[in-house]
Biopython code that builds the backbone (N, CA, C, O; Angstrom):
import numpy as np
from Bio.PDB.StructureBuilder import StructureBuilder

atoms = [
    (1, "MET", "N", (13.827, 22.468, 7.920)),
    (1, "MET", "CA", (14.296, 21.820, 6.716)),
    (1, "MET", "C", (13.117, 21.059, 6.079)),
    (1, "MET", "O", (12.375, 20.363, 6.772)),
    (2, "TRP", "N", (12.959, 21.197, 4.793)),
    (2, "TRP", "CA", (11.953, 20.452, 4.039)),
    (2, "TRP", "C", (12.664, 19.549, 3.051)),
    (2, "TRP", "O", (13.699, 19.907, 2.488)),
    (3, "PHE", "N", (12.106, 18.403, 2.857)),
    (3, "PHE", "CA", (12.666, 17.454, 1.896)),
    (3, "PHE", "C", (11.495, 16.799, 1.184)),
    (3, "PHE", "O", (10.527, 16.374, 1.815)),
    (4, "ARG", "N", (11.593, 16.722, -0.128)),
    (4, "ARG", "CA", (10.523, 16.119, -0.923)),
    (4, "ARG", "C", (11.133, 15.212, -1.980)),
    (4, "ARG", "O", (12.140, 15.545, -2.604)),
    (5, "LYS", "N", (10.498, 14.059, -2.166)),
    (5, "LYS", "CA", (10.998, 13.118, -3.154)),
    (5, "LYS", "C", (9.834, 12.272, -3.653)),
    (5, "LYS", "O", (8.983, 11.846, -2.872)),
    (6, "GLN", "N", (9.805, 12.036, -4.946)),
    (6, "GLN", "CA", (8.788, 11.160, -5.528)),
    (6, "GLN", "C", (9.388, 9.780, -5.751)),
    (6, "GLN", "O", (10.474, 9.652, -6.317)),
    (7, "LEU", "N", (8.678, 8.745, -5.303)),
    (7, "LEU", "CA", (9.153, 7.373, -5.408)),
    (7, "LEU", "C", (8.223, 6.575, -6.315)),
    (7, "LEU", "O", (7.038, 6.883, -6.437)),
    (8, "THR", "N", (8.769, 5.566, -6.934)),
    (8, "THR", "CA", (7.968, 4.607, -7.685)),
    (8, "THR", "C", (8.227, 3.238, -7.083)),
    (8, "THR", "O", (9.352, 2.737, -7.105)),
    (9, "LEU", "N", (7.183, 2.646, -6.548)),
    (9, "LEU", "CA", (7.311, 1.332, -5.929)),
    (9, "LEU", "C", (7.026, 0.240, -6.951)),
    (9, "LEU", "O", (6.373, 0.475, -7.967)),
    (10, "ALA", "N", (7.516, -0.933, -6.669)),
    (10, "ALA", "CA", (7.270, -2.073, -7.550)),
    (10, "ALA", "C", (5.764, -2.366, -7.587)),
    (10, "ALA", "O", (5.084, -2.223, -6.571)),
    (11, "PRO", "N", (5.244, -2.771, -8.744)),
    (11, "PRO", "CA", (3.811, -3.089, -8.838)),
    (11, "PRO", "C", (3.430, -4.239, -7.909)),
    (11, "PRO", "O", (4.215, -5.157, -7.670)),
    (12, "LYS", "N", (2.227, -4.162, -7.402)),
    (12, "LYS", "CA", (1.717, -5.195, -6.509)),
    (12, "LYS", "C", (0.333, -5.631, -6.992)),
    (12, "LYS", "O", (-0.396, -4.850, -7.604)),
    (13, "ARG", "N", (-0.020, -6.888, -6.708)),
    (13, "ARG", "CA", (-1.376, -7.325, -7.013)),
    (13, "ARG", "C", (-2.263, -6.997, -5.821)),
    (13, "ARG", "O", (-1.783, -6.565, -4.773)),
    (14, "ARG", "N", (-3.546, -7.206, -5.993)),
    (14, "ARG", "CA", (-4.497, -6.902, -4.932)),
    (14, "ARG", "C", (-4.069, -7.578, -3.632)),
    (14, "ARG", "O", (-3.657, -8.737, -3.629)),
    (15, "GLY", "N", (-4.171, -6.848, -2.546)),
    (15, "GLY", "CA", (-3.807, -7.394, -1.251)),
    (15, "GLY", "C", (-3.214, -6.325, -0.362)),
    (15, "GLY", "O", (-3.255, -5.139, -0.692)),
    (16, "PHE", "N", (-2.669, -6.734, 0.750)),
    (16, "PHE", "CA", (-2.035, -5.836, 1.704)),
    (16, "PHE", "C", (-0.548, -6.155, 1.713)),
    (16, "PHE", "O", (-0.151, -7.295, 1.951)),
    (17, "HIS", "N", (0.265, -5.151, 1.455)),
    (17, "HIS", "CA", (1.696, -5.366, 1.260)),
    (17, "HIS", "C", (2.503, -4.464, 2.176)),
    (17, "HIS", "O", (2.132, -3.316, 2.423)),
    (18, "LEU", "N", (3.601, -4.990, 2.674)),
    (18, "LEU", "CA", (4.538, -4.186, 3.453)),
    (18, "LEU", "C", (5.412, -3.412, 2.480)),
    (18, "LEU", "O", (6.041, -4.005, 1.603)),
    (19, "ILE", "N", (5.456, -2.095, 2.628)),
    (19, "ILE", "CA", (6.262, -1.269, 1.718)),
    (19, "ILE", "C", (7.319, -0.458, 2.460)),
    (19, "ILE", "O", (8.025, 0.348, 1.854)),
    (20, "THR", "N", (7.426, -0.667, 3.764)),
    (20, "THR", "CA", (8.380, 0.113, 4.563)),
    (20, "THR", "C", (9.793, -0.008, 4.015)),
    (20, "THR", "O", (10.469, 1.005, 3.837)),
    (21, "ARG", "N", (10.250, -1.221, 3.746)),
    (21, "ARG", "CA", (11.622, -1.429, 3.279)),
    (21, "ARG", "C", (11.853, -0.723, 1.945)),
    (21, "ARG", "O", (12.904, -0.115, 1.745)),
    (22, "GLU", "N", (10.885, -0.796, 1.033)),
    (22, "GLU", "CA", (11.037, -0.119, -0.257)),
    (22, "GLU", "C", (11.182, 1.390, -0.065)),
    (22, "GLU", "O", (12.006, 2.030, -0.718)),
    (23, "ILE", "N", (10.385, 1.943, 0.823)),
    (23, "ILE", "CA", (10.448, 3.386, 1.063)),
    (23, "ILE", "C", (11.775, 3.766, 1.709)),
    (23, "ILE", "O", (12.430, 4.711, 1.268)),
    (24, "VAL", "N", (12.175, 3.044, 2.742)),
    (24, "VAL", "CA", (13.439, 3.345, 3.427)),
    (24, "VAL", "C", (14.627, 3.220, 2.468)),
    (24, "VAL", "O", (15.544, 4.041, 2.501)),
    (25, "ASP", "N", (14.609, 2.196, 1.618)),
    (25, "ASP", "CA", (15.699, 2.021, 0.657)),
    (25, "ASP", "C", (15.776, 3.169, -0.345)),
    (25, "ASP", "O", (16.861, 3.524, -0.807)),
    (26, "GLU", "N", (14.633, 3.745, -0.677)),
    (26, "GLU", "CA", (14.597, 4.856, -1.637)),
    (26, "GLU", "C", (14.881, 6.213, -0.989)),
    (26, "GLU", "O", (15.061, 7.209, -1.690)),
    (27, "LEU", "N", (14.920, 6.255, 0.326)),
    (27, "LEU", "CA", (15.124, 7.513, 1.037)),
    (27, "LEU", "C", (16.309, 7.433, 2.007)),
    (27, "LEU", "O", (16.111, 7.512, 3.220)),
    (28, "PRO", "N", (17.517, 7.280, 1.505)),
    (28, "PRO", "CA", (18.660, 7.215, 2.420)),
    (28, "PRO", "C", (18.825, 8.498, 3.233)),
    (28, "PRO", "O", (19.485, 8.492, 4.272)),
    (29, "GLU", "N", (18.233, 9.594, 2.769)),
    (29, "GLU", "CA", (18.339, 10.881, 3.462)),
    (29, "GLU", "C", (17.705, 10.838, 4.853)),
    (29, "GLU", "O", (18.086, 11.622, 5.722)),
    (30, "ILE", "N", (16.746, 9.938, 5.080)),
    (30, "ILE", "CA", (16.074, 9.933, 6.380)),
    (30, "ILE", "C", (16.979, 9.443, 7.504)),
    (30, "ILE", "O", (16.665, 9.624, 8.680)),
    (31, "ARG", "N", (18.085, 8.831, 7.151)),
    (31, "ARG", "CA", (19.027, 8.395, 8.191)),
    (31, "ARG", "C", (19.592, 9.581, 8.968)),
    (31, "ARG", "O", (20.026, 9.425, 10.109)),
    (32, "ASN", "N", (19.590, 10.770, 8.355)),
    (32, "ASN", "CA", (20.130, 11.972, 8.985)),
    (32, "ASN", "C", (19.072, 12.774, 9.736)),
    (32, "ASN", "O", (19.375, 13.843, 10.266)),
    (33, "ILE", "N", (17.842, 12.282, 9.790)),
    (33, "ILE", "CA", (16.750, 13.007, 10.433)),
    (33, "ILE", "C", (16.378, 12.276, 11.721)),
    (33, "ILE", "O", (16.075, 11.083, 11.702)),
    (34, "SER", "N", (16.403, 13.001, 12.840)),
    (34, "SER", "CA", (16.063, 12.369, 14.120)),
    (34, "SER", "C", (14.601, 12.593, 14.498)),
    (34, "SER", "O", (14.004, 11.761, 15.180)),
    (35, "THR", "N", (14.031, 13.693, 14.067)),
    (35, "THR", "CA", (12.629, 14.004, 14.346)),
    (35, "THR", "C", (12.022, 14.613, 13.096)),
    (35, "THR", "O", (12.635, 15.457, 12.443)),
    (36, "GLY", "N", (10.815, 14.179, 12.768)),
    (36, "GLY", "CA", (10.192, 14.740, 11.588)),
    (36, "GLY", "C", (8.790, 14.213, 11.384)),
    (36, "GLY", "O", (8.268, 13.452, 12.198)),
    (37, "LEU", "N", (8.207, 14.619, 10.317)),
    (37, "LEU", "CA", (6.866, 14.216, 9.941)),
    (37, "LEU", "C", (6.895, 13.848, 8.464)),
    (37, "LEU", "O", (7.374, 14.623, 7.636)),
    (38, "MET", "N", (6.388, 12.681, 8.138)),
    (38, "MET", "CA", (6.387, 12.241, 6.751)),
    (38, "MET", "C", (4.957, 12.215, 6.229)),
    (38, "MET", "O", (4.066, 11.641, 6.855)),
    (39, "HIS", "N", (4.754, 12.828, 5.103)),
    (39, "HIS", "CA", (3.476, 12.769, 4.406)),
    (39, "HIS", "C", (3.661, 11.846, 3.214)),
    (39, "HIS", "O", (4.603, 12.013, 2.439)),
    (40, "VAL", "N", (2.781, 10.885, 3.063)),
    (40, "VAL", "CA", (2.860, 9.949, 1.949)),
    (40, "VAL", "C", (1.576, 10.065, 1.152)),
    (40, "VAL", "O", (0.484, 9.881, 1.690)),
    (41, "GLN", "N", (1.706, 10.366, -0.111)),
    (41, "GLN", "CA", (0.559, 10.457, -1.006)),
    (41, "GLN", "C", (0.691, 9.355, -2.046)),
    (41, "GLN", "O", (1.761, 9.176, -2.628)),
    (42, "ILE", "N", (-0.362, 8.636, -2.276)),
    (42, "ILE", "CA", (-0.342, 7.572, -3.267)),
    (42, "ILE", "C", (-1.117, 8.048, -4.489)),
    (42, "ILE", "O", (-2.257, 8.498, -4.379)),
    (43, "LEU", "N", (-0.492, 7.944, -5.641)),
    (43, "LEU", "CA", (-1.082, 8.453, -6.880)),
    (43, "LEU", "C", (-1.662, 7.320, -7.719)),
    (43, "LEU", "O", (-1.444, 7.266, -8.930)),
    (44, "HIS", "N", (-2.380, 6.437, -7.094)),
    (44, "HIS", "CA", (-2.990, 5.304, -7.783)),
    (44, "HIS", "C", (-4.491, 5.430, -7.613)),
    (44, "HIS", "O", (-4.971, 5.813, -6.547)),
    (45, "THR", "N", (-5.228, 5.110, -8.657)),
    (45, "THR", "CA", (-6.667, 5.363, -8.633)),
    (45, "THR", "C", (-7.458, 4.422, -7.750)),
    (45, "THR", "O", (-8.558, 4.775, -7.324)),
    (46, "SER", "N", (-6.947, 3.242, -7.458)),
    (46, "SER", "CA", (-7.738, 2.309, -6.655)),
    (46, "SER", "C", (-6.927, 1.663, -5.534)),
    (46, "SER", "O", (-7.235, 0.552, -5.101)),
    (47, "ALA", "N", (-5.909, 2.347, -5.075)),
    (47, "ALA", "CA", (-5.096, 1.831, -3.978)),
    (47, "ALA", "C", (-5.199, 2.781, -2.793)),
    (47, "ALA", "O", (-5.555, 3.948, -2.953)),
    (48, "SER", "N", (-4.888, 2.281, -1.621)),
    (48, "SER", "CA", (-4.883, 3.123, -0.433)),
    (48, "SER", "C", (-3.777, 2.653, 0.501)),
    (48, "SER", "O", (-3.199, 1.583, 0.316)),
    (49, "LEU", "N", (-3.499, 3.464, 1.494)),
    (49, "LEU", "CA", (-2.467, 3.151, 2.477)),
    (49, "LEU", "C", (-3.105, 2.950, 3.838)),
    (49, "LEU", "O", (-4.034, 3.670, 4.205)),
    (50, "THR", "N", (-2.612, 1.979, 4.584)),
    (50, "THR", "CA", (-2.986, 1.826, 5.986)),
    (50, "THR", "C", (-1.713, 1.778, 6.800)),
    (50, "THR", "O", (-0.677, 1.323, 6.316)),
    (51, "LEU", "N", (-1.784, 2.240, 8.019)),
    (51, "LEU", "CA", (-0.651, 2.170, 8.935)),
    (51, "LEU", "C", (-0.970, 1.134, 9.991)),
    (51, "LEU", "O", (-2.001, 1.206, 10.660)),
    (52, "ASN", "N", (-0.080, 0.171, 10.135)),
    (52, "ASN", "CA", (-0.245, -0.881, 11.122)),
    (52, "ASN", "C", (1.081, -1.083, 11.842)),
    (52, "ASN", "O", (2.145, -0.803, 11.289)),
    (53, "GLU", "N", (1.014, -1.565, 13.060)),
    (53, "GLU", "CA", (2.235, -1.758, 13.830)),
    (53, "GLU", "C", (3.057, -2.935, 13.330)),
    (53, "GLU", "O", (4.257, -3.003, 13.595)),
    (54, "ASN", "N", (2.435, -3.863, 12.612)),
    (54, "ASN", "CA", (3.113, -5.002, 12.003)),
    (54, "ASN", "C", (3.705, -5.968, 13.028)),
    (54, "ASN", "O", (4.664, -6.680, 12.728)),
    (55, "ALA", "N", (3.140, -5.996, 14.231)),
    (55, "ALA", "CA", (3.628, -6.935, 15.239)),
    (55, "ALA", "C", (3.101, -8.345, 14.990)),
    (55, "ALA", "O", (3.754, -9.327, 15.343)),
    (56, "ASP", "N", (1.929, -8.443, 14.387)),
    (56, "ASP", "CA", (1.294, -9.734, 14.151)),
    (56, "ASP", "C", (0.989, -9.879, 12.661)),
    (56, "ASP", "O", (0.164, -9.129, 12.139)),
    (57, "PRO", "N", (1.626, -10.816, 11.961)),
    (57, "PRO", "CA", (1.383, -10.968, 10.520)),
    (57, "PRO", "C", (-0.053, -11.352, 10.191)),
    (57, "PRO", "O", (-0.477, -11.198, 9.045)),
    (58, "ASP", "N", (-0.807, -11.841, 11.155)),
    (58, "ASP", "CA", (-2.202, -12.194, 10.899)),
    (58, "ASP", "C", (-3.072, -10.967, 10.609)),
    (58, "ASP", "O", (-4.153, -11.098, 10.035)),
    (59, "VAL", "N", (-2.610, -9.789, 10.997)),
    (59, "VAL", "CA", (-3.389, -8.578, 10.735)),
    (59, "VAL", "C", (-3.612, -8.409, 9.233)),
    (59, "VAL", "O", (-4.736, -8.147, 8.804)),
    (60, "ARG", "N", (-2.564, -8.556, 8.435)),
    (60, "ARG", "CA", (-2.725, -8.424, 6.974)),
    (60, "ARG", "C", (-3.662, -9.483, 6.426)),
    (60, "ARG", "O", (-4.484, -9.196, 5.556)),
    (61, "HIS", "N", (-3.548, -10.699, 6.924)),
    (61, "HIS", "CA", (-4.454, -11.765, 6.486)),
    (61, "HIS", "C", (-5.898, -11.406, 6.819)),
    (61, "HIS", "O", (-6.782, -11.528, 5.971)),
    (62, "ASP", "N", (-6.139, -10.964, 8.050)),
    (62, "ASP", "CA", (-7.502, -10.645, 8.472)),
    (62, "ASP", "C", (-8.073, -9.473, 7.678)),
    (62, "ASP", "O", (-9.249, -9.488, 7.313)),
    (63, "MET", "N", (-7.258, -8.467, 7.412)),
    (63, "MET", "CA", (-7.735, -7.329, 6.632)),
    (63, "MET", "C", (-8.064, -7.758, 5.206)),
    (63, "MET", "O", (-9.078, -7.333, 4.652)),
    (64, "ALA", "N", (-7.225, -8.589, 4.609)),
    (64, "ALA", "CA", (-7.486, -9.077, 3.253)),
    (64, "ALA", "C", (-8.733, -9.949, 3.223)),
    (64, "ALA", "O", (-9.531, -9.844, 2.291)),
    (65, "ALA", "N", (-8.920, -10.806, 4.220)),
    (65, "ALA", "CA", (-10.106, -11.668, 4.271)),
    (65, "ALA", "C", (-11.368, -10.825, 4.367)),
    (65, "ALA", "O", (-12.359, -11.114, 3.696)),
    (66, "PHE", "N", (-11.343, -9.792, 5.190)),
    (66, "PHE", "CA", (-12.502, -8.915, 5.341)),
    (66, "PHE", "C", (-12.807, -8.197, 4.026)),
    (66, "PHE", "O", (-13.953, -8.163, 3.579)),
    (67, "LEU", "N", (-11.765, -7.622, 3.412)),
    (67, "LEU", "CA", (-11.976, -6.891, 2.161)),
    (67, "LEU", "C", (-12.476, -7.818, 1.051)),
    (67, "LEU", "O", (-13.399, -7.459, 0.320)),
    (68, "ASN", "N", (-11.888, -8.988, 0.920)),
    (68, "ASN", "CA", (-12.323, -9.937, -0.109)),
    (68, "ASN", "C", (-13.764, -10.378, 0.099)),
    (68, "ASN", "O", (-14.483, -10.638, -0.866)),
    (69, "ASP", "N", (-14.188, -10.464, 1.354)),
    (69, "ASP", "CA", (-15.571, -10.838, 1.645)),
    (69, "ASP", "C", (-16.531, -9.718, 1.268)),
    (69, "ASP", "O", (-17.604, -9.977, 0.724)),
    (70, "ARG", "N", (-16.154, -8.478, 1.553)),
    (70, "ARG", "CA", (-17.047, -7.339, 1.306)),
    (70, "ARG", "C", (-16.985, -6.833, -0.132)),
    (70, "ARG", "O", (-17.993, -6.392, -0.684)),
    (71, "VAL", "N", (-15.806, -6.898, -0.733)),
    (71, "VAL", "CA", (-15.623, -6.348, -2.085)),
    (71, "VAL", "C", (-14.835, -7.344, -2.923)),
    (71, "VAL", "O", (-13.624, -7.191, -3.083)),
    (72, "PRO", "N", (-15.500, -8.364, -3.461)),
    (72, "PRO", "CA", (-14.797, -9.302, -4.334)),
    (72, "PRO", "C", (-14.269, -8.570, -5.574)),
    (72, "PRO", "O", (-14.876, -7.603, -6.034)),
    (73, "GLY", "N", (-13.170, -9.023, -6.094)),
    (73, "GLY", "CA", (-12.560, -8.349, -7.237)),
    (73, "GLY", "C", (-13.240, -8.605, -8.564)),
    (73, "GLY", "O", (-12.820, -8.046, -9.576)),
    (74, "ASN", "N", (-14.269, -9.424, -8.600)),
    (74, "ASN", "CA", (-14.885, -9.774, -9.882)),
    (74, "ASN", "C", (-16.350, -9.361, -9.970)),
    (74, "ASN", "O", (-17.129, -10.008, -10.671)),
    (75, "LEU", "N", (-16.736, -8.298, -9.274)),
    (75, "LEU", "CA", (-18.117, -7.855, -9.338)),
    (75, "LEU", "C", (-18.434, -7.370, -10.750)),
    (75, "LEU", "O", (-17.684, -6.555, -11.289)),
    (76, "PRO", "N", (-19.509, -7.837, -11.362)),
    (76, "PRO", "CA", (-19.793, -7.527, -12.771)),
    (76, "PRO", "C", (-20.128, -6.065, -13.028)),
    (76, "PRO", "O", (-20.034, -5.611, -14.168)),
    (77, "TYR", "N", (-20.513, -5.322, -12.011)),
    (77, "TYR", "CA", (-20.901, -3.933, -12.227)),
    (77, "TYR", "C", (-19.773, -2.942, -11.966)),
    (77, "TYR", "O", (-20.000, -1.735, -12.044)),
    (78, "PHE", "N", (-18.572, -3.408, -11.661)),
    (78, "PHE", "CA", (-17.437, -2.503, -11.534)),
    (78, "PHE", "C", (-17.062, -1.973, -12.910)),
    (78, "PHE", "O", (-16.982, -2.738, -13.871)),
    (79, "ARG", "N", (-16.834, -0.688, -13.006)),
    (79, "ARG", "CA", (-16.441, -0.083, -14.276)),
    (79, "ARG", "C", (-14.952, 0.218, -14.329)),
    (79, "ARG", "O", (-14.399, 0.388, -15.415)),
    (80, "HIS", "N", (-14.299, 0.287, -13.191)),
    (80, "HIS", "CA", (-12.880, 0.626, -13.127)),
    (80, "HIS", "C", (-12.046, -0.618, -13.455)),
    (80, "HIS", "O", (-11.764, -1.434, -12.578)),
    (81, "THR", "N", (-11.659, -0.752, -14.716)),
    (81, "THR", "CA", (-10.933, -1.948, -15.150)),
    (81, "THR", "C", (-9.658, -1.634, -15.934)),
    (81, "THR", "O", (-9.002, -2.550, -16.430)),
    (82, "LEU", "N", (-9.300, -0.359, -16.054)),
    (82, "LEU", "CA", (-8.141, 0.009, -16.869)),
    (82, "LEU", "C", (-6.848, -0.648, -16.406)),
    (82, "LEU", "O", (-5.952, -0.883, -17.217)),
    (83, "GLU", "N", (-6.738, -0.949, -15.107)),
    (83, "GLU", "CA", (-5.507, -1.536, -14.575)),
    (83, "GLU", "C", (-5.582, -3.057, -14.523)),
    (83, "GLU", "O", (-4.693, -3.693, -13.955)),
    (84, "GLY", "N", (-6.619, -3.655, -15.102)),
    (84, "GLY", "CA", (-6.730, -5.105, -15.134)),
    (84, "GLY", "C", (-7.570, -5.631, -13.990)),
    (84, "GLY", "O", (-7.995, -4.881, -13.111)),
    (85, "ASP", "N", (-7.801, -6.922, -14.017)),
    (85, "ASP", "CA", (-8.598, -7.577, -12.990)),
    (85, "ASP", "C", (-7.852, -7.599, -11.668)),
    (85, "ASP", "O", (-6.627, -7.716, -11.631)),
    (86, "ASP", "N", (-8.601, -7.486, -10.595)),
    (86, "ASP", "CA", (-8.045, -7.666, -9.263)),
    (86, "ASP", "C", (-8.067, -9.153, -8.956)),
    (86, "ASP", "O", (-9.076, -9.827, -9.166)),
    (87, "VAL", "N", (-6.959, -9.654, -8.462)),
    (87, "VAL", "CA", (-6.844, -11.059, -8.110)),
    (87, "VAL", "C", (-7.066, -11.185, -6.609)),
    (87, "VAL", "O", (-6.447, -10.474, -5.816)),
    (88, "ARG", "N", (-7.937, -12.078, -6.237)),
    (88, "ARG", "CA", (-8.244, -12.277, -4.812)),
    (88, "ARG", "C", (-7.023, -12.915, -4.138)),
    (88, "ARG", "O", (-6.527, -13.956, -4.569)),
    (89, "VAL", "N", (-6.556, -12.260, -3.066)),
    (89, "VAL", "CA", (-5.350, -12.731, -2.378)),
    (89, "VAL", "C", (-5.624, -12.763, -0.882)),
    (89, "VAL", "O", (-6.185, -11.821, -0.323)),
    (90, "ILE", "N", (-5.226, -13.845, -0.245)),
    (90, "ILE", "CA", (-5.256, -13.916, 1.227)),
    (90, "ILE", "C", (-3.919, -14.448, 1.675)),
    (90, "ILE", "O", (-3.686, -14.603, 2.874)),
]
sb = StructureBuilder()
sb.init_structure("model")
sb.init_model(0)
sb.init_chain("A")
sb.init_seg("    ")
for serial, (resi, resn, name, xyz) in enumerate(atoms, 1):
    if name == "N":
        sb.init_residue(resn, " ", resi, " ")
    sb.init_atom(name, np.array(xyz, "f"), 0.0, 1.0, " ", f" {name:<3s}", serial, name[0])
structure = sb.get_structure()
């Protein structure tokens, strides 16, 4: 059995966000699946997905702190600005 669905998630500002609940709420069909494989593709030009166990909320904080240190959102030589400024979030 194959199942495909396109979802639109609520907009988020720069940072690391839990989206599991949004996805599960949009896919009631998965309640009938006991074993499977899910492919998630994100169609955003400057966003990415990470998979974490979510046992410790400090993981998101630490990942955001690392990213903000390495790639501040206000670098003057960034050209990708169509979606607005990135706001530094920890």
